[in-house]
N, C-alpha and C positions, 0 to 999 in steps of 0.2 A: 227328634234325631238322637241317635246314640251319642254319648259323649266320647266314644272311642275313635281316635283318628290315627291312621297309618301315615307316617311321614317317610318320604323317599328323598334322598340327597345324592346327587352325582355331578356336582358342579365342577370338580377338579380331579383329584386323584384318590378320593375315598368314595367307595360305594357303601351307602348306609341306608338302613331302614329301622324304624322304631314305632312302637305303639304307645300313645300317651292318652290318658283320660282327662277330659275337662281342661286341657291346656297345661296341666302341671304334674299329674301323677304318672310317673314313668313306669310302664309295665314291661318294656323290653327295649333293648338298644343293640343293634348289630352294626359293626363297621369293618370293612375290609380295606386295608391300606395298600396302595400301589407303590409306596416309597421305595421298596427294594427293586422294583422293576425300573424305576426312573433314575435310581442312584447312579447307575453306570453312565448316564448322560449328563449328570449334574443338574438336572431340572426336569420338569414335567414335559413329556412329549405328547402333544394333543392326540395324535392318531392312536398311539399306544394306549393312552388313557381311555379313549372311547371303546376300543376293542376289549380292554380289561373290564370295563363297566358291563359290556354286553354279556361277558362270561359270568360275572358275579351277581348281577342284579336280582334274578329270580331266586337263587339260593339264599341270598341275604334277606329278601322279603319273607321267604318261607321260614327262615330261622327266627325272624322278628315275631311273626305270628305264633310260631310254636312256643317261643319264650314267654309270650303273653297268654298262652293257652287259649288262643282265639282262632277263628277262621275269618275269611273275608265277609261272611254273612253277619258277623257280630259288629262290624264297623259302622260308624256313622258318617264317615267321609275319608277322603284321601287327600293329603297335602304333598306337594312336590316342588322342589326348587326349580324355578324357571328363569332366574337371572340373579346376578351376573355370573359368568363362568365360561368355560370352554364349550362352544356351541355343540360340538359332537357329543360331549359327555352329558350336557344338559338334556339333549334330545333322547338319550337312552332312558334316563329317569322319567322324563315326561311321557314318552311313548308307553312305558310300562305302567305308569300311573293311570293314563287314559284307558288302556286296555282293561286293567283291573276294575276301574270305576265303571266302565261301560258294561262289563259282563255282570256286575252286581247291582247296577242302577244306583250307584253311590254318587253323591256330590263330590266335585273335585275343586281344589283351589290351588292357584300358583302362589308360591312364596318367594319373596325377595331374600336372597341368601344373607345379605348384610343386616337387614332388619331382623332376621332370625337370630343372628349372632347376638344382637342387642337383647332380644327377648330371653336368650339363654341365661343371662344374668338375673333376670327376674323370676325364672321358674323355680329356683330353689329357695326363695324367700317367702316367709309368711306374709309379709307386707311388701308390695312391689312399689318402690318409691318413684313416682312420676309427679312432675316432670324431672328429667335428669339430663346431664350431658353424658354422652356415650362415646368413648374412644374405641374405635374398631381398628385392630392392628393385626395383620396377618401377612402371609406370603404375597398376596395379590392386592391387599387393600390397607390403606392407612388413612383414616378420616375421623372427623368429629361430627356428631349429630346432637341435636336437641330432640329428646324423645318426650313428647307430651303424653303418649300412651303407647301400648304395644303396636298399634296400627297407625300412629301419627308421628313420623320422624321428619326432621328438617336438617338438611346438610348444612353444617357450619364451615367446614374447612376440609381440604383433602390434600394429598401429596401432589407436588408439581411434577414428580418423576417416579423414582423407585418407591415401592412400598417398603416398610421396615423389614419385613420378612425376606423380601427379595434381596435387600442389601446384606442381610445375614448370609444368605446363600452365596452371594458373590464373594464376600470376604472369606467365607469358609473355603471356597475354591482356591483363593489366593494363598491361604494358609495350609492347603493340602488336607483339609478336613472333610469328612464324609457329608453327603446330602441326606436329609435336609440340614441346612446350615445352622438354624437356630439352636437346637440342642447341642450340636458339636462345638460351636463357638462358645456357648455358655459354659460347657464343661471345661474347656481349655481356659476360659477366663477365670475360673476358680483358682488357677495356679499363678495368675498374673497380678500386676499392680494397675488398678484402673486409673491411677493418676500419673502413670509413667509417661504417657504421650498425650499432649493436648490437641486432640482432633477437633475439626470444625464442628460447631453447633449451628444449625440453620436457625435464623430468626428473620421473619418478614420485616421489610423496611417500614411498613405502616404500623408495626406492632401488633397486628391482628394474629390470631392463631393460624398456623399453616405448617406444612412439612415439606422437606426436600432432603433426600438421602444420597443423591448422585454425587454431590460435592464431598460428602464424608467418605463414600466408597473410593473416590479418586484420591483423597488425602491418604487413605490407607495404602493404596497402590504406590503413590509417590514416596511414602515413607519406606516401603519395602524396597524401592529402587534407590534408596539413599538420597532422595531429593532430586534426582536427575530423571526428568520425565521420559527421556529417550533411552535410558538404560534398560537392559533386559530385566524382566521380573525374576527374582531369584527362586531357585528350587525351594520348596517348603522346608526340607530338612536342613537347609543352610541358613534359615532365618534365626538369629540368636535370641531375639526377644519375642518369639511367637506368642507366648502366653500374655505378655504385656500388651501386644498389639490387640489380641482378642479382648482382653479386659478393658482396654482404653476405648476400643471401638464400641463395645457393648455399653460402656458408661455414656458415651456420646449419644447413642441411640436412645437410651433410657432417659437421659436428661432432656433430650428434644421432645420425646413423647410426653413426659410428665409435665414439663414446663408449659407446653401448649395446651394440654388437657386442663390444667388448673387455671390457666388464664381464661380459657373458654367458660369454665364453671363460674368464675367470678364475673366475667363479662355478661353472662346470662342471668346472673343474680340467683343462682341455684345452690343447693347444698348437697347434691349427690352426684357421684361420678361412677359410671359403669366402665370397666375396662374388659374388652372381649376380643375374641379372635385367637388364632393359634399362638401369636407372640405373647398373649396374656398368660401363657404357661411359664414365661421367663421368671425365674426366682428373683433376680435383681429388680426387674420392673415391679414386681409385687411388693418387694421390701420398700423401695423408694416411694412408691405411690402411697402405701399405707402410712409410712412415716410422715409424709407431707400432709396427707389427709388429716391425721391426728393433730398436727401442728396448726392447721388452718381451719379446723372445725368442719371439714368436708367428709361426708360418709363415702367410703370407697367400696365398691362391690366388684368382685371377680367371680365368674362361674367356676365350678370345679374343673380341674384340668381336662377331664374327659369331655366336657361340654364347651371347652375353648376351641379345640380343633374341630374340623368339619364333622358333623354328626347329623342324624335324622331326628333326634329328640327335639331339637330347637325348631325343626321344620314342622313336625307334628304339633308341637305346642302352639306356635304362632298360627299354624293352619287352623287349629280349633278356634282361636280367637277370631280369625277372618270368617270362618263358617258361621260362628255364633252371631257375627255382625251382619250376616246375610250377603257375604261377598263371594259366594260360590261362582266359579267360572262356567262358561259354556264350552262346547267342543272345539271352538276356534282357539282356545288357549294355546299359546306358542311360547317358545324359548327365545331368549336374547342374551348375547354375550355381554351387554352393557347394562 
């Protein structure tokens, strides 16, 4: 089998394709974001996302192949995200991958989106440190995994409600900031004092790692209402401490993520922490994680920002690992939102 794998990603609001050799060498990567289309609604609209994927998927695949100076006939297989995600969006990518694989007689493999995020951290390393604890933090997911290998992950903890990225989006809306909320809140936080407001930090009663951001989001809302839960939410331009709110909220999120991640690393008796997913682009999260890792003798690994957000490089990379392990799927391969 050729070591060249085409990856296709369409789980949410990015349409992506990439070609990777032997699970690590990136030959091309193409991503079309729908952020501008969804910004007017303050979040991803599933039907709009699916229609946008339909329009973009084949041109994106064509550009990925052209960028790698390859054709479909040069490939050894196709990898595609099959779960979790928006079901309509997933089906666009899966249908495309099946059609391309069928016409060329190529093996196809379904890839778990979250497991691919974890693998993204290993792709850029000469040595891939396994086992490790991996913190996956994005708009739709916040969870901790023990990763024994690229293909063997065990869930350790997950959020009870909102994902961290979702909480960023909701607080951005309250502060009158543009979608997506992560970058806009982070930019405003640069102007504020992260110690100005002591927002809630969730900690499980049993002391085990875990996440909850609903209470933090509500604490921000009540602060903006002056402590009166029934008062109207003020217009963003009338909030006098907007930057302090952004900075204090971000600090609470970062504290929660970092504290739980390091407790999991120590509980598992490991020495390496991967931090992956879209929120892993957050500068403050990177700073605090690296500083604590140095203090506690834990190796901390972040992917490059381009491979933190949704992309097809990680799908192709992990897909090659699965194909090499003999895990090719048959034509009954289906998508799942969970």
